[in-house]
C-alpha positions in Angstrom: 138.9 195.8 47.5 136.9 193.0 49.1 138.2 189.6 50.0 135.5 187.0 49.5 135.5 183.5 50.8 133.6 180.7 49.0 133.7 177.0 48.4 136.0 174.9 50.6 138.2 177.6 52.1 138.7 179.3 48.8 139.0 183.1 48.5 139.1 185.8 45.8 139.8 189.5 45.6 137.0 191.7 44.2 138.3 195.1 43.1 135.6 197.7 42.6 135.8 201.3 41.4 135.0 204.0 44.0 131.3 204.4 44.5 130.4 201.2 42.8 129.6 199.2 46.0 126.1 199.9 47.2 126.0 197.4 50.1 128.1 194.5 51.4 126.0 192.0 53.3 128.4 189.9 55.4 126.3 187.0 56.5 125.7 185.8 59.1 125.6 188.2 62.0 126.5 186.6 65.4 129.1 184.3 66.9 129.0 180.5 66.5 128.5 178.3 69.5 131.9 177.2 70.9 130.7 174.2 73.0 127.9 172.6 71.1 127.4 169.7 73.5 126.9 172.1 76.4 124.5 174.2 74.3 122.4 171.1 73.3 122.3 169.9 77.0 121.0 173.4 78.1 118.4 173.4 75.4 117.2 169.9 76.4 117.2 170.7 80.1 115.3 174.0 79.6 113.2 173.6 76.4 110.7 176.2 75.2 107.2 175.7 76.7 107.7 172.1 77.4 109.1 169.9 80.2 112.7 168.9 80.0 113.5 166.0 77.8 114.4 164.0 80.9 110.8 164.4 82.1 109.1 164.1 78.7 110.2 160.7 77.6 109.3 157.8 79.9 110.9 154.3 80.4 109.3 151.8 78.0 108.5 154.6 75.5 109.4 153.8 71.9 111.4 157.0 71.0 112.3 158.1 67.5 114.9 160.7 66.6 114.0 162.0 63.1 117.0 163.7 61.5 116.4 166.1 58.7 119.1 166.2 55.9 121.9 168.6 56.1 121.9 169.4 59.8 125.5 170.5 60.7 127.2 168.6 63.6 124.3 166.3 63.8 126.3 163.6 65.6 126.8 165.8 68.7 123.1 166.7 68.8 122.1 163.1 68.5 124.6 161.9 71.1 123.4 164.5 73.6 119.7 163.6 73.1 120.3 159.8 73.4 122.4 160.3 76.5 119.6 162.2 78.2 117.1 159.5 77.2 119.1 156.5 78.3 120.2 158.4 81.5 116.5 158.7 82.5 115.3 155.2 81.9 114.7 154.8 78.2 116.3 151.6 76.9 118.7 152.0 74.1 116.9 149.3 72.1 113.7 151.4 72.3 115.4 154.3 70.5 115.4 154.5 66.7 117.2 157.1 64.5 115.4 157.7 61.2 117.6 159.4 58.6 117.9 159.9 54.9 121.6 159.2 54.4 122.4 156.9 51.5 125.4 155.4 53.2 125.0 153.1 56.2 128.6 153.9 57.2 127.7 157.6 57.4 124.6 156.8 59.4 126.7 154.7 61.9 129.1 157.6 62.3 126.2 159.6 63.8 126.3 157.3 66.8 130.1 157.0 67.0 130.3 159.1 70.2 128.0 156.8 72.2 129.1 154.0 74.5 129.5 150.8 72.5 126.6 149.0 74.2 124.2 151.9 73.5 125.6 152.3 69.9 124.9 148.7 69.1 121.4 148.7 70.6 120.0 151.9 68.9 118.1 151.1 65.7 119.0 152.8 62.4 116.3 153.3 59.8 117.0 154.7 56.4 113.9 156.4 55.0 112.9 155.3 51.5 110.1 157.3 50.0 109.6 154.7 47.3 109.2 151.7 49.6 105.5 151.6 50.5 106.2 148.7 53.0 108.1 151.1 55.2 105.3 153.8 55.2 102.1 154.0 57.2 98.9 155.7 56.2 98.1 158.5 58.6 95.0 160.2 57.2 93.6 162.1 54.3 94.7 165.7 54.0 92.3 168.6 53.7 92.9 168.4 49.9 91.9 164.6 50.1 95.4 163.4 49.2 96.6 160.5 51.3 99.2 161.3 54.0 101.9 158.7 54.4 104.8 158.8 56.9 107.7 156.6 57.8 106.4 153.7 59.8 108.9 154.0 62.7 107.7 157.7 63.2 104.1 156.7 62.9 104.4 153.9 65.5 106.6 155.8 68.0 105.4 156.9 71.4 107.6 160.0 71.4 109.2 161.7 68.4 112.1 164.2 68.5 112.5 166.0 65.2 115.9 167.5 64.5 116.2 170.2 61.8 117.7 173.5 60.6 115.8 176.8 60.9 115.8 179.2 58.0 114.8 182.9 57.7 111.1 183.8 57.1 111.4 184.3 53.4 113.8 181.5 52.5 112.4 179.7 49.4 111.2 176.2 49.8 111.1 176.4 53.6 107.8 175.4 55.3 108.6 175.6 59.0 110.0 173.2 61.6 107.3 170.6 60.9 108.6 170.1 57.3 111.5 168.2 58.7 109.0 165.4 59.4 106.6 166.0 56.5 107.3 165.7 53.6 110.9 164.7 54.6 109.8 161.3 55.9 106.8 160.8 53.6 106.3 159.2 50.1 107.7 160.4 46.8 104.4 162.0 45.7 104.2 164.2 48.8 107.8 165.2 48.5 107.2 166.2 44.9 104.3 168.5 45.9 106.7 170.4 48.2 109.0 171.0 45.2 106.4 173.0 43.4 107.8 176.3 42.0 104.4 177.9 42.5 104.8 180.4 45.3 101.0 180.6 45.8 101.2 177.0 47.3 103.6 178.0 50.1 101.1 178.7 52.8 99.0 175.7 52.0 102.0 173.4 52.2 103.2 174.9 55.5 99.7 174.3 56.9 99.7 170.7 55.7 103.1 170.1 57.4 101.6 171.5 60.6 98.5 169.3 60.2 100.6 166.2 59.9 102.5 167.1 63.0 99.2 167.6 64.9 97.9 164.2 63.7 101.1 162.5 64.8 101.0 164.3 68.2 104.5 165.7 67.7 105.4 167.9 70.6 109.2 168.2 70.8 111.8 169.4 68.3 115.5 170.3 68.3 116.3 173.0 65.8 119.5 174.9 65.1 120.2 178.3 63.6 123.1 177.7 61.1 126.2 179.7 60.8 128.9 179.5 58.1 129.7 176.0 56.8 129.2 173.6 59.7 129.0 176.3 62.4 125.9 176.7 64.6 124.7 180.0 66.0 121.9 178.8 68.3 120.3 175.6 69.6 116.6 175.6 70.4 114.4 172.7 71.7 110.9 172.3 72.9 107.4 172.9 71.6 107.6 173.2 67.8 105.5 176.4 67.6 107.5 178.1 70.3 110.8 177.0 68.7 109.6 178.3 65.3 108.6 181.6 66.8 111.9 182.3 68.6 114.0 180.6 66.0 112.6 182.6 63.2 113.5 185.8 65.0 117.0 184.6 65.6 117.4 183.5 62.0 116.1 186.8 60.7 118.6 188.6 63.0 121.5 186.5 61.6 120.6 186.2 58.0 118.1 188.9 56.9 119.6 192.0 55.3 118.2 195.3 54.0 119.9 197.3 51.3 119.1 200.9 50.2 118.4 200.2 46.6 119.0 197.6 43.9 122.2 197.2 41.9 123.0 196.2 38.4 125.4 193.4 39.6 125.0 191.2 42.7 128.1 189.2 43.6 127.0 186.2 45.8 129.1 183.5 47.5 128.4 180.0 48.8 130.9 178.9 51.5 131.5 175.5 53.0 132.2 172.1 51.3 128.9 170.6 52.2 127.0 173.5 50.6 128.4 173.2 47.1 125.1 171.9 45.7 122.4 172.9 43.2 120.0 173.4 46.1 122.4 176.1 47.5 122.7 177.6 44.1 119.0 177.9 43.7 118.6 179.6 47.1 121.5 181.9 46.4 120.0 183.0 43.1 116.7 183.6 44.8 118.3 185.8 47.4 120.2 187.8 44.8 117.0 188.2 42.8 115.5 190.5 45.4 118.2 193.1 45.0 119.4 192.9 41.4 117.9 195.5 39.0 116.0 194.7 35.8 118.3 193.4 33.1 121.1 193.2 35.8 123.4 190.3 36.5 124.3 187.9 39.2 127.9 186.5 39.7 127.8 183.4 41.8 131.1 182.2 43.4 131.0 178.5 44.2 133.0 175.2 43.9 129.9 173.5 42.5 130.7 170.1 40.9 127.3 168.4 41.3 125.6 167.2 38.1 122.2 168.7 37.3 119.1 166.7 38.3 116.1 165.9 36.2 114.5 169.3 36.6 117.7 171.2 35.6 118.1 168.8 32.7 115.0 170.4 31.2 116.7 173.8 31.2 119.6 172.5 29.1 119.3 173.9 25.6 115.7 175.0 26.2 114.3 177.4 23.6 111.3 178.6 25.8 111.9 178.9 29.5 108.2 179.6 30.2 107.4 176.2 28.9 110.1 174.7 31.2 108.4 176.5 34.2 105.0 175.1 33.1 106.3 171.6 32.9 108.1 171.9 36.3 104.8 173.0 37.8 102.8 170.2 36.3 105.4 167.4 36.8 107.7 168.5 39.6 111.0 166.6 39.8 113.0 166.3 43.0 114.9 169.5 42.0 112.0 171.3 40.4 112.2 174.3 42.8 115.9 174.7 42.1 115.4 174.5 38.4 112.6 177.1 38.6 114.9 179.4 40.6 117.6 179.0 37.9 115.1 179.8 35.2 113.8 182.9 36.9 117.4 184.2 37.3 118.0 183.6 33.6 114.8 185.4 32.6 115.8 188.5 34.7 119.3 188.8 33.3 122.8 187.3 33.0 124.1 184.8 35.4 127.9 184.3 35.8 129.0 181.1 37.5 132.3 180.3 39.1 132.3 176.6 39.6 134.1 173.3 39.0 131.6 172.3 36.3 132.6 172.0 32.6 132.2 175.3 30.9 130.2 173.7 28.2 127.6 172.4 30.7 127.4 175.8 32.3 126.7 177.4 28.9 124.1 174.7 28.0 122.3 175.7 31.2 122.2 179.3 29.9 124.8 180.7 32.3 128.2 182.2 31.7 131.2 180.3 33.1 133.5 182.7 34.9 137.2 182.3 36.0 138.0 183.7 39.4 140.6 186.0 37.8 137.9 187.6 35.6 135.4 188.6 38.3 136.8 192.2 38.9 136.9 192.8 35.1 133.3 191.7 34.8 132.2 193.9 37.7 133.8 196.9 36.0 131.1 196.6 33.3 128.3 197.5 35.7 127.5 200.8 37.4 126.6 199.4 40.8 127.3 196.3 42.9 125.9 194.5 46.0 128.0 191.8 47.7 126.1 189.0 49.5 128.2 186.4 51.3 126.7 183.0 52.0 123.7 183.9 49.9 122.2 180.4 50.0 121.1 181.0 53.6 120.5 184.8 53.5 117.5 186.8 52.5 117.8 190.4 51.4 115.2 193.1 50.9 115.3 196.6 49.4 114.3 199.3 51.8 110.7 200.1 51.3 109.8 197.0 49.3 107.4 194.4 50.7 109.2 191.1 51.3 108.4 188.3 48.8 108.4 184.6 49.2 110.2 183.9 45.9 111.6 185.9 43.1 109.1 186.8 40.4 109.8 186.1 36.8 109.9 188.8 34.1 108.3 186.1 31.9 110.9 186.8 29.2 111.9 183.7 27.3 115.3 183.0 26.1 115.5 182.7 22.3 
C-alpha cells in the first residue's frame, strides 16, 4: 500500500496487488533549503562566473528585478537582492520590480520585508503584454519578427532576472532566458512560445538567448524547486553558467528512470499553488513517457481552475487531430496545455481526481474519479508506476532516448 500526497495537504491510500508496482518515483530527491535568506545571500556574494552583486551594480545604475511568475518564496529572494543593492550605494528609487501579478496588493507583499523607506521608494511595474505603450522595440529576430520587451527592462542599466529552473526535458521550458523573453514581451511573442510543435523548441530557446544577448543581460537568480513552495537550491550569476549547473541539479532532483512502461501511471500534483491546468499538462506529459500503448493515467489533484481558450476547443471535440492543427495555427495562452491533454487522450484513458464538476471533466474527454475508487481502478491494470509531483518531474524508460514532448498516436476520438 502506498500513501500518496496531493493537492493542499491531501492524501490517499493506493492499494496494489503484489507484483503490480513496477516503479515508485518519489520526487524530488534532495532536502529543501532551511534558511532561504542565508542561501540567497551566499549565492549573491559568490555568483557563478560573475562578480558579486555588490560589485556588479553601481550607484546611479537603474536596476530592474524581473520576476518570472510562480517563483516560490519570491519575497525573500527579492528582499535579499534589494538589501544588497541598497547596501552598496544603489538608491531605492532607482530600483524597479517588474512582475506579472494581477493584484497590486500581492505585488506590494513582495516588498513587505523591506524597511518602510525602501519599500515606498522601489517602483512596481505590472507587465501588460497588450499595452504597446509599455513595450519597447528591441530588434528584429532572425525570423524577421519584431522583438518587443517591457520598457523598464529595455531601459535599465542592470537587469536581474529571477526564475525557476526545470529539468532538461520539461515541456514548454526554454531555459533561464525565457523568464525575460517572452515573459516580458508582447502577446504575439508569448503566443509563439505556446506552440505545441516540439520541432520549434530549439528555435525558441535560441531566440530567448538572442534577446538576452541584445539586452546585455548578465545576471540571473534561479531556484531549483522542491515540493510546493520548498526550494532545493539557489543559484546566481552568469545565465549560461547558472543554466549549466542548475540543469544538472534539476535533473538530479527531478529526473527518473524506470525499467519498463506500465499500463497505468498514477501521478500526483502537490501544493496549493500548483493546482492549475499548466501543472496538469506537464504532469500528463511526464506520465506519457512511461505509460504503455492504450494504457491509462490517473491524475490526483485538487484542480478547480476553469479551462482556458485552448482547452475550450477540446470540449466536445469530435476530431482531436483537428484541435491540434488549430492550436498550432492559432495558439491560445494555454495552447501547449491543451495539446498535452489531447495527446494524453489520444494515447489512452485519463482519470482525473479534482474539484471540477464531473460533467466538465467528461466533456474534456477524461473520466472523473473519486479518491475512494482509485485502488479499484488500479486493479483493472496489470502494471503500475507511481509518479509523485509529476508536474515537475521527467521520467524515461531505460534504454529509450529522451524526448522533448510526448508524441501522439494520431488516433482521433470518435
